[in-house]
C-alpha positions as CSV (number, residue, x, y, z in Angstrom):
1,D,-22.4,13.1,5.7
2,H,-19.5,12.1,3.3
3,C,-19.3,12.1,-0.3
4,V,-17.3,9.6,-2.4
5,I,-16.6,10.4,-6.0
6,D,-15.5,7.4,-8.0
7,E,-13.5,7.9,-11.4
8,A,-12.6,11.4,-10.1
9,G,-9.7,11.5,-12.5
10,Q,-12.2,11.4,-15.3
11,C,-14.4,14.2,-14.1
12,T,-13.9,17.9,-15.0
13,E,-13.7,20.4,-12.0
14,P,-17.2,21.7,-12.4
15,D,-18.4,18.0,-12.4
16,V,-16.8,17.4,-8.8
17,L,-18.1,20.7,-7.5
18,I,-21.8,19.9,-8.1
19,P,-22.3,17.5,-5.1
20,L,-20.3,20.0,-2.9
21,I,-23.5,22.2,-2.8
22,Y,-24.8,19.9,-0.1
23,D,-23.9,20.0,3.5
24,I,-21.3,17.3,3.6
25,D,-18.4,16.9,6.1
26,S,-15.8,15.4,3.8
27,V,-15.1,14.4,0.2
28,V,-13.1,11.4,-1.0
29,L,-11.9,11.4,-4.5
30,V,-11.1,8.0,-6.0
31,G,-9.6,7.7,-9.4
32,D,-6.5,7.1,-11.5
33,P,-4.8,10.0,-13.3
34,Q,-2.8,7.6,-15.3
35,Q,-5.9,6.3,-17.1
36,L,-8.6,8.3,-19.2
37,P,-8.4,12.1,-18.6
38,A,-11.6,14.2,-18.0
39,T,-14.0,14.3,-20.9
40,V,-14.1,17.7,-22.6
41,F,-15.7,18.1,-26.0
42,S,-14.5,21.6,-26.7
43,Q,-11.2,21.9,-28.6
44,G,-8.5,24.5,-29.2
45,P,-7.6,27.2,-26.7
46,S,-10.8,27.2,-24.9
47,A,-10.3,23.7,-23.7
48,W,-6.7,24.3,-22.2
49,L,-6.5,23.2,-18.8
50,Y,-10.2,22.5,-18.5
51,E,-9.4,18.8,-19.3
52,R,-7.6,18.8,-15.9
53,S,-9.6,17.2,-13.2
54,L,-9.9,18.4,-9.6
55,F,-8.1,15.1,-8.7
56,E,-5.1,16.1,-10.9
57,R,-5.0,19.7,-9.7
58,L,-4.8,18.5,-6.0
59,M,-2.1,16.3,-6.9
60,S,0.0,18.9,-8.7
61,A,-0.5,21.3,-5.5
62,E,1.1,18.3,-3.6
63,Y,-2.1,17.5,-1.6
64,P,-1.5,14.0,-0.1
65,V,-2.6,11.1,-2.2
66,H,-2.8,7.7,-1.3
67,L,-2.0,5.2,-4.0
68,L,-3.9,1.8,-4.2
69,D,-0.9,-0.2,-5.0
70,T,-2.3,-3.8,-5.4
71,Q,-3.9,-4.9,-8.7
72,Y,-6.2,-7.9,-8.7
73,R,-7.4,-8.0,-12.4
74,M,-4.5,-8.3,-14.9
75,H,-2.3,-11.3,-15.4
76,P,1.3,-10.3,-14.1
77,E,2.6,-10.4,-17.8
78,I,0.1,-7.8,-18.8
79,S,0.4,-5.5,-15.8
80,F,4.3,-5.4,-16.1
81,F,4.2,-2.7,-18.9
82,P,1.8,-0.2,-17.3
83,N,3.5,-0.8,-13.9
84,A,6.9,0.0,-15.3
85,H,5.9,2.9,-17.6
86,F,3.2,4.7,-15.7
87,Y,3.3,3.7,-12.0
88,E,7.1,3.6,-11.3
89,S,7.0,-0.1,-10.5
90,K,5.0,0.4,-7.5
91,L,2.3,-1.7,-8.3
92,K,2.0,-5.1,-6.7
93,N,0.1,-8.1,-8.1
94,G,-2.5,-9.6,-5.7
95,D,-2.3,-13.2,-4.5
96,N,-5.3,-14.1,-6.9
97,V,-3.3,-13.3,-10.1
98,L,-0.2,-15.0,-8.8
99,S,-1.9,-18.2,-8.0
100,P,-1.6,-21.4,-10.4
101,E,-5.4,-21.1,-10.7
102,Y,-5.2,-17.8,-12.5
103,M,-3.2,-19.5,-15.4
104,K,-5.7,-20.8,-18.1
105,P,-5.5,-24.3,-19.7
106,F,-5.2,-22.7,-23.1
107,H,-2.0,-20.8,-22.2
108,T,0.0,-24.1,-22.3
109,M,-0.4,-27.3,-24.1
110,N,2.0,-30.4,-23.8
111,N,4.3,-28.0,-21.4
112,M,4.6,-25.6,-24.4
113,T,3.5,-22.0,-24.3
114,V,0.7,-21.7,-26.8
115,F,-1.3,-18.5,-26.0
116,Q,0.3,-15.9,-23.9
117,P,-1.8,-13.6,-21.7
118,F,-1.1,-11.1,-24.6
119,L,0.3,-11.2,-28.1
120,F,1.7,-8.7,-30.4
121,F,0.9,-8.7,-34.0
122,N,2.8,-6.8,-36.7
123,I,0.4,-4.6,-38.6
124,S,3.0,-2.4,-40.5
125,A,0.7,-2.4,-43.6
126,S,-2.2,-0.7,-41.7
127,S,-2.8,3.1,-41.6
128,E,-4.9,5.2,-39.1
129,S,-7.4,8.0,-39.9
130,R,-9.5,10.3,-37.7
131,Q,-13.2,10.9,-37.9
132,G,-14.4,13.4,-35.4
133,H,-12.9,12.6,-32.0
134,S,-12.2,8.9,-32.9
135,L,-9.2,7.3,-34.6
136,Y,-9.6,4.2,-36.9
137,N,-7.1,1.7,-38.0
138,H,-7.4,0.3,-41.5
């Protein structure tokens, strides 16, 4: 028997240990430590290192990790930033996102760029506040 744990980068270590009580031959941890961390509601010193997932612990111990290096969802212009800043430019774009069919009609009009796959807006007059664990923009 085998156990596959998806989103293992978001699980605390005890979460991952639960299925290991069963008689299994192997465990495959699937996840992305560059995305959301393990969810811990405790704060302060009691939460230190508890937020670390087993996935992260094994990586820091130099356990072999296989990077799934092709992304099939994001427009290449969107994937450029996370690829460069979080994945050391190791990600490749799948053929589907490189094909002309992936470009939407509303991206261009009369051979002019109208709506990019993403846009930045200057919101310098806004402010941010915290309510519980959440941040809010005003």
